[in-house]
N, C-alpha and C positions, 0 to 999 in steps of 0.2 A: 628858812624863815630869816629875814633880816633882824638883827638885834645888835646890842652894844658890842658884842665880841666880833661880829662880822664887820661892823663899821670901823672898829679899831684896827682890825687886820687890813682892811682896804686902805685906810690912811697910812699905816706903816708901809704898805707896798707902794705908796705914792700915787694911788689912783685919784683922779679928779671926779669921776662919776662911776656909779655902780648901777647896772640895769637889774631891776628886781622883778622877776616873773615867776612866782611860785605856782605850782600846779594846783588846779581845782580851787582857785581862789578868785572871787569876783573882783572886777576892776575897782569899784569904790573902796574895797578893803585894802587892795594893793596900794591905791593912791594914799590912803590914810597912813599906812605904814611908811611909805616913801616920804611923805611930808614930815612925819615924826622924826625920822633919822637923817634928814638932810640938814646940812648947816653950811657955813662959809667954807669949810674945808672939803666937804664931800657932797656931791649931788646924787641922791638916790632917785633913779628914773623908773617910774612905774611902767610895766609892760605885761603882755599876756602871751604865753606860749600855748597856743590853742591846739588841742588834740582833735584833728579832723578825721572823719571816717569812723569805721568800727574799730574796736580794740585790736582785732587781728590784722587789720589793714590800715592802721592809723598813720597819719602823717603830721608831724609837728611843724607848726608855722609860728614864728615869733613876730609880734606886731608891737610897734611903739607909736605913741602919738594918737592912741585911740580916744575918741570923745565919748563913746558909748560901749557898754559891755558886750562881749561876744562869747557865747558859750562853747563848751567842748562838745565833741562827738556830733557835729553837723557835717554835711558833705564838704569836701574841699572846695568845690565850686561855690557853695554858699558862703563859706568863710572868706574866700578871695573877693567875692563880690562885695561883702560887707566891709572888708578892709579898703577896697577901692572907694566905696561910698564915703568912708570916713577919712579918706586921704591919709591913711596911716603909712608909716614906714614898715615894709614887709621884708622879713629876713628868713633865709633858709638855713636853719641850724642842722649840723651833722648830716649833710646830704648823702643819700644812698647808704645810710648806716642802718644795719639790722633791718627791722620792719617798721621803723618809726620815722621815716624821712621822706622828703621829696626826692623823686627819682628824676632821671634825665628827661623823661617825657613830660613830667610835671613842670620842670624848669623851662622847657620849651613852650609848653602850653601857656604858662603864666609869666613869660619873660617880661611883659610890660607891667606886671604887678610886683614881682619880686625885685627888691632893691639891692640886695647884697647876699653873699653866700659865705658860710663859715668854712674857713680853710684849716683851722686848727682847733681841736677839742680834746680835753684831757681823757675823755672816754674812748677816743679813737685809738686803734693800733696805727703804727706808722703808715701802713698801706692805705688806711682810710684817709689819713691826712694828705697823702700823695694824691689819692683819687679826688679829694675835695679841691685841691689845687688845680688839677686838670679840668675839673668842671668849671671852676672860675675862669680859667683861660679860654675854654671852649665856648662858654656862654657870653663872655665879656662882662659878667657881673662883677662889681667891685667886691673885694674880700672883707671879711671881718673875722676876728678871733675872740674867743670867750673862754673864761674859766669854767663856765657851765657848772658852777659849784653847787652841788647838792650837799657837800660837806664843808664845814667852815674853813678847814685847812687848805682848801683848794682856791679860795678867793685870792686873786692877784697872780695866779700861776700863768695866766694868759691875758693879754690886753690888746686893745686897738688904739693906736695913737693917731689922731687927726692933725692935719697941718694947722687948722684953725681951732681955737678952743670952743667947746660947746657948754655953755653955762646954764642951759635950761633944757627941759624935756623937748620943747619945741625946736630948739636949736639943734639938738642931737638928731631928732627925727628928720629935720630938713637936711642936715649933712648926709644922712643915710640915703634919703630919697634923691638927692642931687648928685650923689657920687663924689662928694668932697674927698680929695686925696687923703689917704691914710696908710699906715703900715701896721702889720700884725706882729706882735712879739710874744715869746713865751720863755719861761725859765727852763733851765737844763739841769742835768746832773742827777745823782741818785735820789735826792729828796723829791725832785719833780717827778721822776719815774715812779716813786712810791705813791705820790699823790694821785697819779693817773691810775695806778692799779687799784687804789682804794675807791676811786670814783667808779671804775668799771664794776667792782664788786657790789657797790651800792646800787648801781643800775640794775643788776640782776635781781636784787631783792625787791626793788620798788616797782618793777614791771611784771610782777606775777599776776596771772588772771585772778587768783583768789583775792588778792588785795584790791584790784580794780573793781571786781564784782561786789565785794563787801562795802567798799567806800563810796562807790560812784553809781553803779548801774541800777541801784534801787530807785533812782529818780528823785532823791531828796537832797543831793549835794548841790552847793550853790551854783556850780557851773553846768549842771545838767540842762540840756536845751529845753526841757519841758518844765523847768522850775518856774514857779509863779513870778519870779522877778523879771522874766523875759516877756511876760504878758502875751504868750502865744506867738510871738513874732517869728520864732524859729521852729515851730512845730512841723512844718512841711519839710524842713531841711534836716530834722533830727534822724539819726540812724538807730536810736534806742528810744 
């Protein structure tokens, strides 16, 4: 959750923008929080990391520049079609990682839809980051890096620097869609290694079946595809 402490840390780390994409939170609520914490020093950009497919075969896809909400746990095909319809910037976080990522075949199938691929993530082991770099080179997709911070202390551990400044959500989405030149950086040393270990441990906690079943699959969560807020638009694409 973005709050005063997260924003303060981002500013101390010299970030100009912070992408805010909390799980299981609807786009209007994300936008409201992004507006609340944006100021002249830091732009908070609303985004959605959509969980596509079933829990056991889910694939995370990150979308920026959405004009309408997209729920979780719809088919990958339906999610990609909706991102295309909205002309969103579509990113592949943590590719081929665990059971929660786009695979080589997915990147090939949706090469015209995916705009960038993450090449460094604090939750990755070194071999995962190496593999992500290989995928970026093999597919020709531009890279991006992310703190992927589920813990406040990880904010600013990884960042992407564009050659041209992006002072708005639309500008950042356009830069991602158009392949604007950028470089990915990350911190080093024992403190960074400790942050990575902490994020990996948190990942194990938050991705248990019991938690997902309790919080989401009862059909009442805000981003459940059958929630009343979506007015039945995604019923045919829902996997639960």
